[in-house]
Wavefront OBJ file of the C-alpha trace (Angstrom):
o trace
v 0.000 0.000 0.000
v 2.758 2.445 0.944
v 4.759 1.563 -2.190
v 2.009 3.049 -4.380
v 3.147 6.484 -3.253
v 6.226 6.024 -5.403
v 9.971 6.042 -4.897
v 10.234 9.810 -5.298
v 7.814 10.355 -2.435
v 9.611 7.964 -0.099
v 12.948 9.624 -0.824
v 11.295 12.958 0.016
v 9.883 11.369 3.181
v 13.330 10.100 4.222
v 14.923 13.485 3.604
v 12.153 15.235 5.554
v 12.530 12.796 8.460
v 16.284 13.465 8.649
v 15.739 17.233 8.445
v 13.079 17.192 11.153
v 15.274 15.121 13.446
v 18.034 17.711 13.007
v 15.503 20.454 13.815
v 14.251 18.580 16.862
v 17.746 18.118 18.261
v 18.822 21.705 17.638
v 15.681 23.348 19.049
v 16.074 21.517 22.341
v 19.885 21.609 22.431
v 20.416 25.354 21.959
v 18.595 26.384 25.175
v 20.588 23.739 27.043
v 23.816 25.115 25.585
v 22.684 28.667 26.342
v 22.820 28.186 30.101
v 26.571 27.745 29.718
v 26.739 31.390 28.616
v 23.969 33.042 30.656
v 21.504 32.309 33.444
v 19.174 35.151 32.461
v 15.727 33.585 31.917
v 14.717 36.138 29.296
v 17.802 35.504 27.173
v 17.403 31.731 27.331
v 13.681 31.885 26.572
v 14.374 34.310 23.730
v 15.978 31.522 21.714
v 12.536 29.991 21.219
v 11.290 33.333 19.925
v 14.263 33.515 17.548
v 13.333 30.097 16.133
v 9.673 31.005 15.579
v 9.919 34.673 14.598
v 10.686 33.875 10.917
v 7.177 32.454 10.530
v 5.831 35.928 11.265
v 8.453 37.878 9.317
v 9.369 35.595 6.433
v 6.479 33.199 5.802
v 4.927 35.186 2.943
v 8.184 35.740 1.002
v 9.024 32.050 1.528
v 5.739 31.101 -0.125
v 6.445 33.337 -3.117
v 9.938 31.848 -3.436
v 8.487 28.322 -3.399
v 6.184 29.278 -6.292
v 8.924 31.006 -8.294
v 11.831 28.598 -7.917
v 12.326 24.870 -8.267
v 10.899 23.579 -4.997
v 13.442 20.799 -4.574
v 16.247 23.349 -5.081
v 14.724 25.564 -2.366
v 14.748 22.615 0.035
v 18.319 21.700 -0.877
v 19.579 25.258 -0.419
v 17.735 25.591 2.890
v 19.446 22.519 4.306
v 22.846 23.538 2.953
v 22.374 26.970 4.544
v 21.427 25.450 7.892
v 24.379 23.063 7.872
v 26.789 25.864 6.893
v 25.495 28.216 9.567
v 25.744 25.580 12.260
v 29.233 24.602 11.107
v 30.322 28.173 11.766
v 28.814 28.009 15.253
v 30.495 24.665 15.903
v 33.900 26.061 14.939
v 33.350 29.038 17.255
v 32.405 26.744 20.145
v 35.436 24.518 19.585
v 37.675 27.608 19.602
v 36.057 28.827 22.857
v 34.638 31.805 20.973
v 30.971 30.898 21.439
v 28.440 33.250 23.005
v 24.712 33.572 23.620
v 24.550 36.000 20.697
v 25.997 33.444 18.294
v 23.302 31.037 19.468
v 20.734 33.697 18.588
v 22.217 34.068 15.100
v 22.046 30.313 14.647
v 18.465 30.128 15.899
v 17.244 32.973 13.690
v 19.157 31.801 10.613
v 18.056 28.184 10.868
v 14.516 29.388 11.553
v 14.467 31.360 8.284
v 15.829 28.337 6.404
v 13.219 26.112 8.063
v 10.469 28.453 6.879
v 11.660 28.080 3.292
v 12.175 24.324 3.604
v 8.798 23.544 5.159
v 6.871 25.757 2.733
v 8.501 24.167 -0.315
v 8.202 20.682 1.179
v 4.444 20.984 1.586
v 4.063 22.432 -1.916
v 6.098 19.696 -3.620
v 3.976 16.771 -2.382
v 1.195 17.125 -5.025
v 3.926 17.010 -7.683
v 4.994 13.569 -6.473
v 1.714 11.766 -5.710
v -1.803 11.727 -7.092
v -4.405 13.959 -5.472
v -6.338 10.950 -4.189
v -3.166 9.875 -2.332
v -2.584 13.199 -0.578
v -4.163 12.223 2.794
v -1.928 9.155 3.039
v 1.168 11.021 1.837
v 0.647 13.936 4.233
v -0.181 11.552 7.076
v 3.123 9.722 6.660
v 4.999 13.035 6.542
v 3.296 14.230 9.728
v 4.176 10.918 11.386
v 7.841 11.438 10.549
v 7.743 15.068 11.682
v 6.069 14.269 15.004
v 8.385 11.364 15.756
v 11.513 13.365 14.928
v 10.580 16.727 16.474
v 8.592 15.725 19.541
v 9.528 12.147 20.438
v 13.104 11.515 19.269
v 14.566 15.046 19.159
v 14.290 16.118 22.835
v 15.811 13.001 24.450
v 18.511 12.815 21.768
v 19.378 16.454 22.420
v 19.664 15.801 26.157
v 22.042 12.894 25.627
v 24.168 14.769 23.104
v 24.479 17.881 25.293
v 25.532 15.703 28.216
v 28.334 14.321 26.029
v 29.712 17.770 25.189
v 28.970 20.915 23.200
v 30.259 19.582 19.870
v 27.889 16.641 19.443
v 24.560 18.522 19.648
v 25.846 20.843 16.912
v 27.678 18.290 14.792
v 24.805 15.809 14.725
v 22.281 18.165 13.052
v 24.967 19.126 10.516
v 25.438 15.453 9.606
v 21.675 14.874 9.455
v 21.095 17.856 7.148
v 23.960 16.673 4.925
v 22.375 13.221 4.724
v 18.989 14.813 3.955
v 20.574 16.724 1.061
v 22.069 13.504 -0.303
v 18.719 11.706 -0.242
v 16.842 14.660 -1.727
v 19.276 14.765 -4.652
v 17.886 11.342 -5.598
v 14.400 12.816 -6.117
v 14.467 13.323 -9.869
v 12.517 15.730 -12.003
v 11.803 19.434 -12.416
v 9.733 20.965 -9.626
v 9.440 24.515 -10.882
v 5.989 25.774 -11.807
v 5.923 27.198 -15.296
v 5.040 30.875 -15.436
v 2.102 31.745 -17.703
v 3.518 35.149 -18.613
v 5.744 37.813 -17.214
v 6.035 37.428 -13.463
v 4.870 40.371 -11.344
v 7.024 41.811 -8.583
v 7.357 39.756 -5.404
v 4.975 41.979 -3.443
v 2.252 41.465 -6.031
v 2.747 37.698 -5.957
v 2.456 37.662 -2.173
v -0.729 39.715 -2.370
v -2.149 37.278 -4.934
v -1.649 34.384 -2.535
v -3.314 36.251 0.320
v -6.280 37.167 -1.888
v -6.715 33.577 -3.007
v -6.942 32.329 0.572
v -9.320 35.128 1.591
v -11.616 34.763 -1.418
v -11.772 30.966 -1.263
v -14.351 30.403 1.470
v -13.174 26.916 2.401
v -9.545 27.987 2.797
v -10.490 31.162 4.685
v -12.705 29.226 7.094
v -10.140 26.577 7.960
v -7.317 29.124 8.240
v -9.321 31.183 10.748
v -10.285 28.012 12.631
v -6.653 26.954 12.906
v -5.527 30.405 14.004
v -8.154 30.608 16.763
v -7.446 27.062 17.933
v -3.679 27.678 18.087
v -4.279 30.933 19.987
v -6.357 29.073 22.583
v -4.049 26.067 22.905
v -0.958 28.284 23.251
v -2.676 30.318 25.983
v -3.219 27.093 27.949
v 0.112 25.391 27.328
v 2.059 28.559 28.199
v 0.820 28.401 31.809
v 0.036 24.697 32.171
v 3.397 24.042 33.837
v 2.195 26.110 36.825
v -0.796 23.785 37.184
v 1.195 20.576 36.768
v 4.682 20.860 38.279
v 5.774 21.262 41.894
v 4.541 20.205 45.323
v 2.251 23.226 45.553
v 0.686 22.734 42.129
v -2.719 21.137 41.534
v -1.211 18.019 39.935
v 2.015 17.828 41.966
v 4.126 16.337 39.185
v 7.890 16.285 38.947
v 9.613 17.839 35.952
v 10.250 14.414 34.449
v 6.639 13.340 34.894
v 5.514 16.582 33.290
v 7.667 15.790 30.250
v 6.053 12.374 29.936
v 2.606 13.929 30.241
v 3.251 16.338 27.368
v 4.760 13.527 25.293
v 1.285 11.955 25.222
v 0.211 14.814 22.945
v 2.987 13.859 20.533
v 2.051 10.180 20.833
v -1.541 11.056 19.951
v -0.302 13.090 16.976
v 1.679 10.090 15.761
v -1.367 7.826 16.052
v -3.576 10.420 14.379
v -1.314 10.567 11.342
v -2.470 7.033 10.482
v -6.155 7.723 11.221
v -6.448 10.773 8.965
v -6.866 8.979 5.651
v -9.569 6.507 6.776
v -11.331 9.287 8.738
v -11.577 11.495 5.664
v -12.696 8.562 3.520
v -15.419 7.577 5.997
v -16.646 11.027 7.064
v -15.693 13.382 4.272
v -13.182 16.203 4.638
v -15.447 18.822 6.254
v -16.979 16.468 8.828
v -13.619 14.867 9.667
v -12.101 18.309 10.271
v -15.021 19.413 12.450
v -14.926 16.290 14.641
v -11.122 16.427 14.922
v -11.206 20.096 15.937
v -13.843 19.312 18.568
v -11.727 16.503 20.076
v -8.693 18.769 20.262
v -10.673 21.674 21.724
v -12.452 19.510 24.316
v -9.148 18.034 25.496
v -7.880 21.533 26.314
v -10.609 22.006 28.901
v -10.112 18.762 30.823
v -7.591 20.299 33.295
v -10.324 22.763 34.299
v -12.376 19.794 35.540
v -9.784 17.522 37.129
v -6.153 17.349 38.251
v -5.928 13.576 37.748
v -2.820 12.937 35.590
v -4.290 9.767 34.075
v -7.453 11.491 32.881
v -5.556 14.532 31.624
v -2.999 12.321 29.893
v -5.724 10.351 28.143
v -7.389 13.607 27.074
v -4.096 14.950 25.737
v -3.568 11.757 23.721
v -7.045 12.017 22.185
v -6.484 15.714 21.554
v -3.232 14.893 19.751
v -5.111 12.452 17.516
v -7.658 15.144 16.674
v -4.952 17.745 16.069
v -3.154 15.717 13.419
v -6.314 14.373 11.766
v -7.441 17.978 11.287
v -3.987 19.076 10.112
v -3.563 16.276 7.575
v -7.097 16.695 6.243
v -6.900 20.484 5.894
v -3.459 20.336 4.264
v -4.600 17.663 1.803
v -7.745 19.624 0.982
v -5.739 22.804 0.492
v -3.373 21.002 -1.867
v -6.278 19.596 -3.894
v -8.160 22.858 -4.432
v -5.214 25.243 -4.899
v -3.653 25.821 -8.339
v -0.107 24.508 -8.258
v 1.356 27.894 -9.153
v -0.182 29.331 -5.939
v 0.449 26.447 -3.573
v 3.571 27.833 -1.886
v 1.928 31.198 -1.229
v -1.302 29.579 -0.060
v 0.599 27.384 2.399
v 2.593 30.315 3.750
v -0.496 32.538 4.058
v -2.202 29.830 6.099
v 0.855 29.324 8.298
v 1.233 33.040 8.885
v -2.133 32.963 10.665
v -1.723 29.492 12.164
v 1.740 30.131 13.624
v 1.417 33.869 14.174
v -1.348 33.437 16.763
v 0.782 31.200 18.990
v 2.982 33.845 20.668
v -0.046 36.126 21.029
v -1.984 33.320 22.710
v 0.878 32.637 25.098
v 1.007 36.319 26.066
v -2.761 36.533 26.632
v -2.764 33.274 28.606
v -0.202 34.667 31.022
v -2.043 37.958 31.495
v -5.436 36.302 32.049
v -3.992 33.798 34.495
v -2.627 36.648 36.614
v -6.166 38.068 36.901
v -8.442 35.016 36.935
v -6.363 31.945 37.808
v -5.533 28.786 35.896
v -8.762 26.810 35.728
v -10.931 29.674 34.448
v -8.373 30.262 31.671
v -8.396 26.552 30.760
v -12.193 26.557 30.573
v -12.493 29.827 28.640
v -9.865 28.907 26.062
v -11.331 25.447 25.582
v -14.726 27.008 24.877
v -13.117 29.468 22.467
v -11.448 26.595 20.630
v -14.692 24.604 20.524
v -16.463 27.603 19.007
v -14.310 27.144 15.907
v -16.162 23.902 15.152
v -19.090 26.010 13.962
v -16.876 27.111 11.098
v -16.635 23.540 9.841
v -20.435 23.190 9.830
v -20.581 25.940 7.192
v -18.401 23.921 4.825
v -20.614 21.342 3.166
v -19.509 18.208 1.349
v -20.992 19.677 -1.826
v -18.887 22.829 -1.445
v -15.737 20.738 -1.006
v -16.593 18.634 -4.063
v -17.271 21.747 -6.166
v -13.956 23.286 -5.112
v -12.060 20.117 -5.970
v -13.695 19.865 -9.400
v -12.863 23.491 -10.131
v -9.215 23.108 -9.110
v -6.497 23.261 -11.686
v -5.111 19.739 -12.261
v -1.822 18.933 -10.612
v 1.347 19.072 -12.672
v 2.097 15.561 -14.048
v 4.516 13.600 -11.955
v 8.125 13.799 -13.070
l 1 2 3 4 5 6 7 8 9 10 11 12 13 14 15 16 17 18 19 20 21 22 23 24 25 26 27 28 29 30 31 32 33 34 35 36 37 38 39 40 41 42 43 44 45 46 47 48 49 50 51 52 53 54 55 56 57 58 59 60 61 62 63 64 65 66 67 68 69 70 71 72 73 74 75 76 77 78 79 80 81 82 83 84 85 86 87 88 89 90 91 92 93 94 95 96 97 98 99 100 101 102 103 104 105 106 107 108 109 110 111 112 113 114 115 116 117 118 119 120 121 122 123 124 125 126 127 128 129 130 131 132 133 134 135 136 137 138 139 140 141 142 143 144 145 146 147 148 149 150 151 152 153 154 155 156 157 158 159 160 161 162 163 164 165 166 167 168 169 170 171 172 173 174 175 176 177 178 179 180 181 182 183 184 185 186 187 188 189 190 191 192 193 194 195 196 197 198 199 200 201 202 203 204 205 206 207 208 209 210 211 212 213 214 215 216 217 218 219 220 221 222 223 224 225 226 227 228 229 230 231 232 233 234 235 236 237 238 239 240 241 242 243 244 245 246 247 248 249 250 251 252 253 254 255 256 257 258 259 260 261 262 263 264 265 266 267 268 269 270 271 272 273 274 275 276 277 278 279 280 281 282 283 284 285 286 287 288 289 290 291 292 293 294 295 296 297 298 299 300 301 302 303 304 305 306 307 308 309 310 311 312 313 314 315 316 317 318 319 320 321 322 323 324 325 326 327 328 329 330 331 332 333 334 335 336 337 338 339 340 341 342 343 344 345 346 347 348 349 350 351 352 353 354 355 356 357 358 359 360 361 362 363 364 365 366 367 368 369 370 371 372 373 374 375 376 377 378 379 380 381 382 383 384 385 386 387 388 389 390 391 392 393 394 395 396 397 398 399 400 401 402 403 404 405 406 407 408 409 410 411 412 413
């Protein structure tokens, strides 16, 4: 069954898995390395902002680049850039010339490259598999991403940092180099042919934004995702105060808290295999609505109980819903978007989806100061559940009409 996706897809999958493992190691290793240079909480926490800021500042240009250039070449250059940047940091560390500011440069630079890589990677999938295979193809990619970033990356980073500063930097370099080697085996042109003289970059970006806004299905699911991510970030930003410490409601240790959060990733991994049969059985709109509801409901469980077993089970189910909705919305977006716009459509969606996360975290902290933890959990869960009404406005007939009207995918190379 998996072989029907084709050798080109599986080479892309292998390259993406290696790249995501490198990302997962680096994102958890840099803060651990940072405490060797500073104990200032704001400076250490700022590394996470440096990793994610490119999605706010560079997502739209990255989408336009993915639609202008050969998408495989964009991915190759992104990984070469990340490996080169980290090699410079590694040399500085080995020469005892490292600093917190060099870690910031590495975080910001690799974050920009990741924005380009991920945008092109999502846009290239319909060029490798048939549109009826997109749910399965995206599900397998999400499985690799979740396993590498959330399950394998953090513990690997901890072990590598314990062994010395060189290994947590050298390992991602080797992984990105291997990812480049595998991606070179994916043959074929992946540049979308221009139908005339290309407009300036700003005009191309605006075209992508207009397409998302004017396409009701895409606009609805983009807003739903943005609201959900705002609510979930507001909860997760303060959840540690509810879970960890002898004076907390749950009374967990730091290690137990890590295991609890890993259940979300485990649910995401399981959900990546449920997405295709869920869409086939329920239809895209209904599958997305149910998945969003499961994820939103799981957010409110800590408002009702402090039992780790119940909360852990809810987080697992929420993880399943999260990835089922992600895979289904991504596959639907790929099916109804003209190939020449796919990079910009993906980046426009992610600008909203990722841009609401830091805002949600900020609001969650402010509201918790005024109202306490459980009221925030309940309010944000209700806000997330309200997004399900958006899915009820997207009928199966509307999805079918949009798919029939879509421009056919470029033939496979």
